[in-house]
N, C-alpha and C positions, 0 to 999 in steps of 0.2 A: 504494500500500500504506500502511495506517495505521500509526501509531506502535506499537500493540500487536502488529500483524502483523510489523513489522520487528524488534521486540525478540524475538518468539518465533522468528523465522527465525535471528537471530543466536545465540540460546541453543541452538537445535538444531544449528547449525553448529559451535559451540564443543564441544558434547557429542560430536558425531560425530568431530571431530578428537581429542578426549581419548581416546575409545575406540580410535581408530586408533593413537594414541601408546602407549597401554597395551599394545596387541597387539605393537607393535615392541619395546617394553621386554621383554615376556614372551618373544618369540622370541630376543632377544639374551641374556637370562638363561638360557634353555634351552640355547642354543649354548655359552655359557660353562660351564654345568654339565656338558655333554657332554664338553668339552675337559678339565675337571678330572677327570672320571671316567676318561677315557682315560689320563691321567697317573697316576692313583691305582691303577689295576687292570691292571698289566702282565701280558701273557700271557693275559688273559681275553677281550679284544676283539682281533680280527685286526689286526696292525700296531702294537698298543700295546705298548711295552716289549719290542720284539723283541731277541733276542740280537745282540750286536755293534753296537748302535746308536751308541755313541761312536766307532766305527771306520769308519763309512761315509763317503760323500762323498769318496772318493779317498784317505783317510788310509792305507789298508792295501791291499795287493795283493788283488784279489777272490778269488784262489785260496785265500788264508789265511782269508778269511771263509767260503768254501765248506766248508772243513774244520770250522770251528766250527758251522756250521749243520747239517752232516751229523752231528756229534757230538750236537747237540741232538735230532735225530731218533732217534739210537741210545741216548739216555739216558746219554751220557758227558760232557755239558757241565755245568760248575759255574760259577755266576756269583758274582763277588766281591760280598760284602756291604760296601758302603762304610762304613756306620756302625760296623763291627767290624774295619776294616782300616786299615793305615797304612804309609807308605813313609818310612823314616828314613835319616839319614846322620850320620857323625861324622868330624871332621877335626881334626888337632892344630894348634894355633897357639902362638906364643910367649907368649901371655897365658893361655890356658885351652883346654881341649878344647871344641870347638864341636859341639853336637848339635842336630839339627832333625828335624821330622817333617812330612810332608804327609798331611793327613787326608782328602782327597777322592781316593780310589782307585777306579777303575772297571775292569771288564774281565771276563775269564772264562778258563777252562781246559778244554781237551778232553783228558782223561787217562784212561788205562786201565792197570791193573797188568799186563796182558799184554804191554806194551811195544810197542804199535802205532806204526808209523812216522809216523802222522799226528797224534800228540799235539801239541797246540798251546796256546800261552799268549799272550794279548793283555792289556796293561795300559796304562791312561791315567791320568795323575796331574795334577791341577790345581795349578799352581805357586802360585797365590794362596792355597792352603790351608796354606802354610808356617807353622810355628810353632816358635819356639826359646825358650830360657830367658833370653834377653836381648833387650830391645827394640831396643837400638842395633845389635847384631849382626844381628838379624832385618831391620831396615831396610836394612842394607848388603847382605845376601844377596838381598834383593828387587830391588836396584838393577841397573843395566846391566852392572856388572863381574862379576856372578855370575849368578843365575838370570834376571834381567831379566824379571820376571813380566808387565810391560806388553807386551813384544814377543813373548815366548815363554810363552804361558799354559798350555802343556801339555808334559809329559814322556811320551814314548811308548816302550813296549817291545813288540817283535814277535819272538816266538821263531822260530828257524830250526832248532833241534835240541833234542829232549827225550830224554835218554839215561838210562834207569833203571840205577842202580848196585846198589841192593837193592830190596826190595818197598816201601820207604817213603822211599827217598832217590834223588835224581836230579841229573844235571848239566844245567842249562838254559842253552842258548846262544841269543842273539838279538841284534837290532839295537836299541840304546838311542839314542833321539833326545832330546838335551838341549841347551838353549841354541842350537838351530838346527843342531846337528851330530849326525850319526849314526855310531856306532861299535859294533863287536861287543863284547859283554860276556857272560861266563859266570857264572851264579849256582849256588851249592851249595844245593840245595833239600831240605828235610826235610818230609815230609807225615805227618800223623797222622789217624786215624779214616778212612783211605781205604777200609777194609773195613767201615765202619759198626759198629765194635765198641762204640762208645758208644751204647747203645740209646736214650738219651734224645734223641739227634739223629743218627740214622744217615745222613741225607742231607747232612750238613755235613762238609767236610774243612778241616783247619787246615794252613796252609802257612807255613813260615819260610824265606826265601831270603836269602843273604848273598853279597856280592861286594865288589870294590874297583875303583876307576877312578882315572885321573889327570885332574884337573880341567882341566889345560892341553890335554888331548886334545879337550876340548869348548869350547875358546875362552875359558876362565875362568882368566886368567893374572895377575890383579891381586895385588899385594902378596905376591910369592913369599917375601920375607924374613920375613914374619910368619905366613903361613898355608901349611901343608904342601900339597904337590901331590897326595898320595895321599888319597883320600876313601873311607871305608868305607861300604858300602851295606847296608841291612837292610830286608826287607819282611816284615811280619806280616799275613797275609791269612786271612780266614774266607770260604769259598765254599760256596754251597748248590747242590745238584743242581737243574738246570732241567728242569721238566716241561712239555713243549709241549702246552698245552691249546687252542691255535689254530694255524692254518696259518702257516708261516713262509715268507716270500718270499725 
């Protein structure tokens, strides 16, 4: 083969490999785009953004998940809007009152004003989303003596009883898992817009829940002479009714 023929063959080979490489890149980009769409369009594509996703993989009794999924089919499921919800706490110390909030709150509520026995609440809170008004205190709370966010990245609440007191108030009892310890806790819950009386957003309910715990019950016993044992809890949640536009497994 002459020099010109060899050069032409080499050029054709490079060109062919280039086209093949571009096809691989195109397929990879297409796959990435599809993944992004699945994340961005929950509920539109089967399996994307399914209810109870943060509570799968053995975190919660499957029977509890079944209640939530049934509520989704019945139009009774409300999903927590993370960007409009927070879980806060306050505790008295010898220096000042310590207040903090967790800004990454996920979960949902299966509720009905008829007082159905299968009303259910699941809440998951990312401990790394902790924020306080003092950097020093925040660093201490993130450490191993308190929330220990490195080893316990999540606070979990699974309701065991939802008892309506009035049409807009309820006593919510459940298992709170914090710092690797699970204890029963009861919240006083106030709900607004549950009847959709605010016409501008009838599918949204607002929830405020308050309770108190002893931090020592959850293995957080550091500096008892400085920080009180009783911790007041408060949760402000906005939840939107879930409409199942795709099949739910």
